[in-house]
C-alpha positions in Angstrom: -40.3 35.7 -14.3 -41.6 32.4 -15.4 -45.2 31.4 -15.9 -46.3 28.0 -14.6 -49.5 27.1 -16.5 -51.5 24.2 -15.1 -54.8 24.4 -16.9 -56.0 22.2 -19.8 -55.2 23.3 -23.4 -58.8 24.4 -24.1 -58.8 26.9 -21.3 -55.2 28.1 -21.9 -56.2 31.2 -23.9 -58.6 32.5 -21.2 -56.1 31.9 -18.4 -53.3 33.7 -20.3 -55.6 36.7 -20.9 -56.5 36.8 -17.2 -52.9 36.6 -16.1 -51.9 39.3 -18.6 -54.6 41.6 -17.2 -53.6 41.0 -13.6 -49.9 41.8 -14.5 -50.9 45.0 -16.3 -53.0 46.1 -13.4 -50.0 45.6 -11.1 -47.7 47.8 -13.2 -45.8 45.3 -15.3 -44.8 46.5 -18.8 -46.9 45.0 -21.6 -43.8 44.2 -23.7 -42.3 42.2 -20.9 -45.6 40.4 -20.4 -45.9 39.5 -24.1 -42.4 38.3 -24.2 -42.9 35.9 -21.2 -46.3 34.8 -22.6 -44.6 33.9 -26.0 -41.9 32.0 -24.2 -44.5 30.1 -22.2 -46.5 29.2 -25.3 -43.4 28.0 -27.0 -42.4 25.8 -24.0 -45.9 24.3 -23.9 -46.3 23.7 -27.6 -42.7 22.6 -28.2 -41.2 20.9 -25.1 -37.4 20.4 -25.1 -36.3 16.9 -25.8 -33.8 15.6 -23.3 -30.6 14.5 -25.0 -29.9 10.8 -24.7 -27.4 9.9 -22.0 -24.1 9.1 -23.6 -21.7 6.5 -22.2 -18.5 7.9 -21.0 -15.3 6.8 -22.7 -13.3 6.9 -19.5 -13.7 7.6 -15.8 -11.4 10.1 -14.1 -11.0 10.9 -10.4 -9.6 14.4 -9.5 -9.4 16.3 -6.2 -12.2 18.8 -5.7 -11.3 22.5 -6.1 -14.3 24.8 -6.1 -12.6 27.4 -8.4 -12.2 24.9 -11.3 -14.8 22.2 -10.6 -17.5 23.6 -12.9 -15.0 24.1 -15.8 -13.6 20.6 -15.4 -17.1 19.1 -15.4 -18.0 21.0 -18.6 -14.8 19.9 -20.4 -15.2 16.3 -19.3 -18.8 16.2 -20.5 -17.7 17.6 -23.9 -15.2 14.9 -24.3 -17.4 12.1 -22.9 -15.2 11.5 -19.9 -16.8 10.6 -16.6 -15.5 12.9 -13.9 -15.6 12.1 -10.2 -14.4 14.5 -7.5 -12.5 13.2 -4.5 -12.2 15.1 -1.2 -9.0 16.9 -0.3 -7.0 16.0 2.8 -8.8 16.7 6.0 -7.7 16.8 9.5 -9.5 13.5 10.1 -7.8 11.8 7.2 -4.4 13.0 8.5 -5.0 11.9 12.1 -6.6 8.5 11.6 -5.2 5.4 10.0 -7.5 2.6 9.3 -4.9 0.3 7.9 -1.9 -1.0 9.8 1.3 0.0 8.0 3.4 -2.8 6.5 6.8 -3.2 8.3 9.6 -2.5 5.8 11.0 -6.0 6.2 7.7 -7.5 5.1 7.6 -5.6 1.8 8.0 -7.7 -1.3 9.7 -6.6 -4.6 12.5 -4.8 -3.0 16.1 -3.8 -3.6 18.2 -4.0 -0.4 21.7 -3.3 0.7 23.8 -5.3 3.2 27.1 -3.8 4.4 30.1 -5.8 5.6 30.9 -5.1 9.2 34.6 -5.3 8.9 35.3 -3.6 5.5 33.7 -1.1 3.2 32.2 -3.7 0.9 28.4 -3.6 0.3 26.1 -6.1 -1.2 23.1 -5.1 -3.2 20.3 -7.6 -3.8 16.8 -7.9 -5.0 13.9 -10.2 -3.9 10.4 -10.8 -5.0 9.6 -12.1 -1.5 9.5 -10.2 1.7 13.1 -8.9 2.5 13.3 -10.6 5.9 12.9 -14.0 4.3 15.8 -13.3 1.9 18.0 -12.0 4.8 17.2 -15.2 6.7 18.5 -17.2 3.8 21.7 -15.2 3.6 22.3 -15.8 7.3 21.7 -19.5 6.9 24.1 -19.7 3.9 26.7 -17.9 6.0 26.3 -20.3 9.0 26.2 -23.4 6.8 28.9 -22.4 4.3 30.7 -25.8 4.7 27.7 -27.6 3.2 28.2 -25.8 -0.2 31.0 -25.7 -2.7 32.3 -22.1 -3.3 30.8 -21.6 -6.8 27.4 -22.8 -5.6 27.6 -20.6 -2.5 28.5 -17.5 -4.6 25.5 -18.2 -6.8 23.1 -18.7 -3.9 24.4 -15.9 -1.7 27.3 -13.5 -2.6 27.1 -12.1 1.0 27.8 -15.5 2.5 30.6 -16.1 -0.1 32.3 -12.8 0.8 32.0 -13.7 4.5 33.6 -17.2 4.0 36.3 -16.1 1.6 37.5 -13.1 3.6 36.6 -14.3 7.1 34.7 -11.1 7.8 31.4 -10.5 9.5 28.3 -9.3 7.7 26.2 -6.5 9.4 22.8 -8.1 8.7 21.3 -5.8 11.4 22.2 -2.8 9.2 20.3 -4.0 6.1 18.7 -1.1 4.2 15.7 -1.3 1.9 16.8 1.1 -0.9 13.6 1.0 -3.0 10.6 -1.1 -3.8 8.8 -1.9 -7.1 5.2 -2.4 -8.0 6.1 -5.3 -10.3 8.8 -7.9 -10.0 9.8 -7.2 -13.7 11.1 -3.8 -12.6 13.6 -5.2 -10.1 16.5 -5.7 -12.5 16.4 -2.1 -13.7 16.1 -0.7 -10.1 19.0 -2.9 -8.8 21.2 -1.7 -11.7 20.3 1.9 -10.8 21.1 1.3 -7.1 24.5 -0.2 -7.9 25.4 2.7 -10.2 24.7 5.3 -7.5 
């Protein structure tokens, strides 16, 4: 039970006496009434000061799980971390796509593999540009191999160099994208790992 007092301070004592008498007449225990009256007076005489809003050190987004949401919110507030809940997967999210997926050949920062059609040799390469552009260059170097000296050709396209030296055909249509990187600086490490495997 909570008392909501709406009178002016000079009439407060009379109103509290009247409320106490009404509650006693309706069978409420006098100790409970006195306890609630004391709490009400304390709240009126000494209102709680709202704590100042503190600026969060960081903002974190986590999926919403009802069983742990309240605990996470308490912990994050204690450590001055802003917490935002995201929705879980829904049927609508799974069935609708608002963004057209990027075709694999248009993905930049990729490690790719091109097999030789006539032998078991495989070429691994990396590109910061979309893969289809780099494959187009390899095809052009293969077609125009006579325009380059052998060392220059090996530097520009090892695939074309292999094709010209051995007379074999390259299976450009079987090019695979092995992995992609978020940053171009990760490509050397990823290419090294691809070659080792």
